[in-house]
N, C-alpha and C positions, 0 to 999 in steps of 0.2 A: 503493499500500499504506499503511495506517495505522500511524503510529509507536507504539511501546509505551513508556510512561512508567513509569519505576522506581518501587517503593514509597517510596523515600527522597525522590525528587524530589516525589512527591505530598504527602509530609509537609511538605516545605518551603512548597509552595503552600498547603496548609491552614493552616500557621502564619502565613503572610503574610496570608491571608484573614481569619483571626481577629483579627490585629493591626489591620488596616485597620477592621474592623467595630467593634472595641472602641474605637478612637480616633475613631469617627464618620466616617471617610473612605470613605463608601460610593460616591464618585465613581471609585474605583480597584478595580474587580472583579477576582476571581481571574483570572490569566492563562489563556487558553484554547487548547488545542492547535489548531493551524491544521488545517482540513480540506483535505487535498490533493486530495480529489475533489469539491470544491464545484460542484454542477451549475450554479450561477448564474454561474460565470466566463464572461466574454464575452457577456453577455446584458443586455438592457434591457427596459424595459416602456413601453407607451403609457398616457396621453399624455406627450409630451416636455415640454410645460409646461402650466400650469393654464389659460392663455388664449392665444389667437392665431388669429383668423379669417383665412381667405384666405391660407394659407401658401404661400410660394414659395421654391424653393432653386435656386440657380445654383452651378456648381462650375468650378473651373479650378486646374490644377496641384496637385491634392490638397487644395485648400481649398474648404470650403463657405461660400456666402453666402446667409443665410437672412433673409427679410423677411415681413411680414404687415401687415393693416390695423391700424395704430396709431391712426389717426383725424386727429391734428392735425400730423403730420410723417411723414417717410420714414426708416426706420431700417434698419441692416444689423447682422446677427449674423455674426461671422466665426470659424470654427472648423474644425479638421481632423477632429473627431469629432461627426457630426450627432447622435448619440445622447446627447450631452453638452450640448445646446443650453441647458438650464436654468442651466448654470454660466457662460454667456457674457454679457459686458456689451455692450449694444447701442450702436452708433455712430450719431449723427444725420448724415444725409447731405444732408437738405433740410428746412428749417423755413420755410415760406412766410411772407411779411410779411403782416400783417393788412390787411383791407379789399379783398382782391383776390377775383376769381372763382375762384380755386383756393386759397383760404386755409382751408377747412374741409372737413370729411368726406372726408379722403383715404382711398380705398379701394384695396384689392387691388393694391399696387405690384409690379412685376416688374423685375428687373435681367436685362439682356441684353448681351452683347458682340457688337458688329456692326463689321466692318472695323477692328479693333484699338481701337475706342472703346467706352465703357461708356454705356448708356442705361437710365434707369429710367422706366417707363411707369406712370401712376397716374390714377385718376379723383379729381376734386375739385370742390367748389362753393363758393358764398359763404354757405352756411347753409341754402340751399333745395334740397332734393333735385331739383326741376325743372331746376335749372341745372347738374346733373353733366355734366362733359365729360371727355375724355381729354387728359392733358398728359404731356409728356416732359422730362426734363432730361438733360444730356449731361456726361460727364467724359472727357477726352481723355488722361488718365493710363493707364499700363499696369495700374494696380491701382484698383479702385473705391473704395478707402479712402485713396487719396492723391489729390493734385492738388485740383481744385475743381469743383463741379457748377454748371452754367449752365442756367437755364430756356430750352429751345429754343421753347416754346410750346404752343398747343392744337393737338391733331390732330383734324381734323373734316373732313366732307364739306360741299358747298355747302348742304345742308339744315340744318346745324349743329343736329342734334338731340340729344336725352338720349343719353349714352354712358357705359358703365362697362366694366370688365374687359377692358382691351386687352391683346393679345399679338401677337407677330410670327411669321411663317412665312418661312423662307428655302427657296425651291423652284426648281431649275433655274436658279440664278443671279439670281432675282428676289425682292425683298422684298415681303411682303404684310402688311397689318394686319387683325386680327380683333378683334371686340368685341361686346358686347351692347348693343342699342339698343331704344328705344321712343319712345312720344309722352310726353314730359315725366315719364318714369320709372313710367308706368302700365302695367299689364298689358293686352296681352301684350308680352313681350320677346322679341326676335329675335337671331339671330346673324348678323353681317354680315362680309363680307371686301372688301378694296379693295387695289389695287395701290399701291405706294409709290414715289416718285421719290427718296427718301432717308429716313433713319430717323426723321424728324419731319414728313414731308409726304405726305399722301395724293394720289394722282394718279388722276383719272378718277371714275367713279361707283362706289357700293357695290353689292354683290350680296348678297342675302339666301340664306344657305345652310341655315338651320335655323329652324323655327317650332315652337312647343309644340303638337303636334297629338295626342299620346297622353295618356291619362288620367294616367298617372304623372308627367307634366310639368305637372300642372295643379292640384297641392295648394297652396291658399291663394294662387293666382294662376297664370296660364298664362305660365311663364317658361322661357326658355333663356338661360344666362348662363355666365360663367367658361370661355370656350373655351380649351383648352390643346392644344399641338401634341405629338404623339407619333409617332415614326417607328419602325417595326420593324426588325429586323437586316437585312432585305432592301430597306429604304428606302421602304416603303409608308407613306403619310401618312394619320394618323387625327387627328380632333379629339375630345378627350374634354371634354364640357361638363357643367354642372349644370343639372338640371331641377327645376321647382317653386320655391317660395319657400323662401329660407334659413331661414325661420322654421318651416317644416314638418319634423316628424319624418321625412316621406317625401322630403325633399330627397335627390337621388341623382344618379349620374353616368350620362350616355348616351354614345353612340359615333357619330361620323360617320366615313365612310370615303371617301377620294378615289380614284376609279377610276384603275388603273394607267395612267400616261401622260396622265392627265386634266388638264384646265385648272382651276385653283382658282377662276377667276372665272366658270366655267359651272356654275350651281347643279345642273344635271342630272347633272354628273360626281360630285356628293356623294350618298351613300346613308346613311340613318339606321338604326341598329338599332332594332328595334321595342321592345325591353325594356332597362331600366337594366342597366348592366354592373357597378355597385357601389352597394349600397343599404342602408338601416337594417337592423341586426341587434341586437334588443333584448338578447338574451342576452350580447352582447359590450359592452353600454353604449355603443353607436354609434348615436346618433339624429341624423338629417339629415346623414349623411357627404357631403361634397362640396367644391367649390371646391379643386382639387388642382394638383399639380405633379409633375414626375418628375425623378430623378437616378440616378447610377450608384453602385455601392459603390466605395470607395477604390481597389480593384484593377481595377475596370472589368469584373468578371465578372458582376454582378448588377443587375437592374433594380428600382428602388424607386419607390413612390408616396408622396406626402405629401399629406395632406388635412385638413380639420378635421371634427369632429363634437362633439356634446354627450354628456355622460356620462348625462344623465337626459331623459326625455321632456317635451314640452310647451313647448318654446321658453323665452321669458322673458328679461328683461334681466340676470338674475344666474345663469342656466344657461349659462354660457359655452361658446363654441366654442373647441376646443383642437386643437393640432396633433399629428398622429399619422403614423407611417410604417410601411410593411411592404413586403416583397418581393413581386414579381409575375413571372408567367411568361407565355409565348405558346403560344397554341393552334395546332393543326396548320394551320388556314387563315391564320395570320398575325396574327390579332387578339389583343389583349392579354387575359390572364386575371388579374383582380385578386383573385378569390376572394371571401371574406366578410371584413368587419372583424375584426381581431384583438381578443380580449377585453382590456379595460383591466386593467392589472395583470399580465397574462400575460407570462411571461418569453420573450423573443424573441432569437434569436442576432443579434448585431450584424452590420452590414453587412460583407461579406468584405474583409479588409484593415484593418479598424479595430481 
């Protein structure tokens, strides 16, 4: 219910306003009655920040750890409120020494907690994209922002081919590594999986589980990249990946499904949805939405996706990719329903519990 201000009180406000204006103190405007029915309370709007490609969020004990492609180093943003990411000061967790094969072009870092230790996976090279490979650093502390980070080395298969966008899958007690690979970074790019003997070592041969075969995966290059693991409430395993070149407005998210009880190393146990599950929406100012991650609301009741997109069409070096989040649901068949990208600037209810 709106408060009623008396005539006398209004007179005081008016007198104060006149005095301020007369003395040139326009930085102190008339006091405004608070709106107790403010419809924007508890809301936020995308994008979360002006820049930030390849966003990733890990959460533990009510804390969110955010990272993205910074380029020259690996950083972490630590916050209790993911919608207030722009106010957080980043922490440098790994700045590589110069002159190494992993000193430049650090892309798509991901933070994972495995067996009580922390691991950051990232792609890097020596200044030449043809030399991009996957690397991992380890922190044995209980917190990723305490202790120290140690380079465990390069994660590779015997072929030692170009690799980016690495992530991990824990399934039936076994750890697997997934990534996007190609011949020296040239199109086409495929999604591979391999068994791991520990969080920094691949064991055995790689298996190709996705190739860019559909038209929507071939804009500005035939590309499948950015694999991300998603498990539904019943434990079914999906891989949400990005198709086409990141430079294209038609960069979009696709979906792989692992057969119930299937073997992740058996390519035939994976099936690909024929159409993208999340794609460009010009009316929302969402061009090239892709390279995503997932997280829960603070109270654990909601599922959220984080992804990057551009506000304007046409790509370009100054048309920056920026991080956005929105809630998603599940279809009756157990597959995720991401809907359409929410319009930039539109007020969205904050994650439950924030």
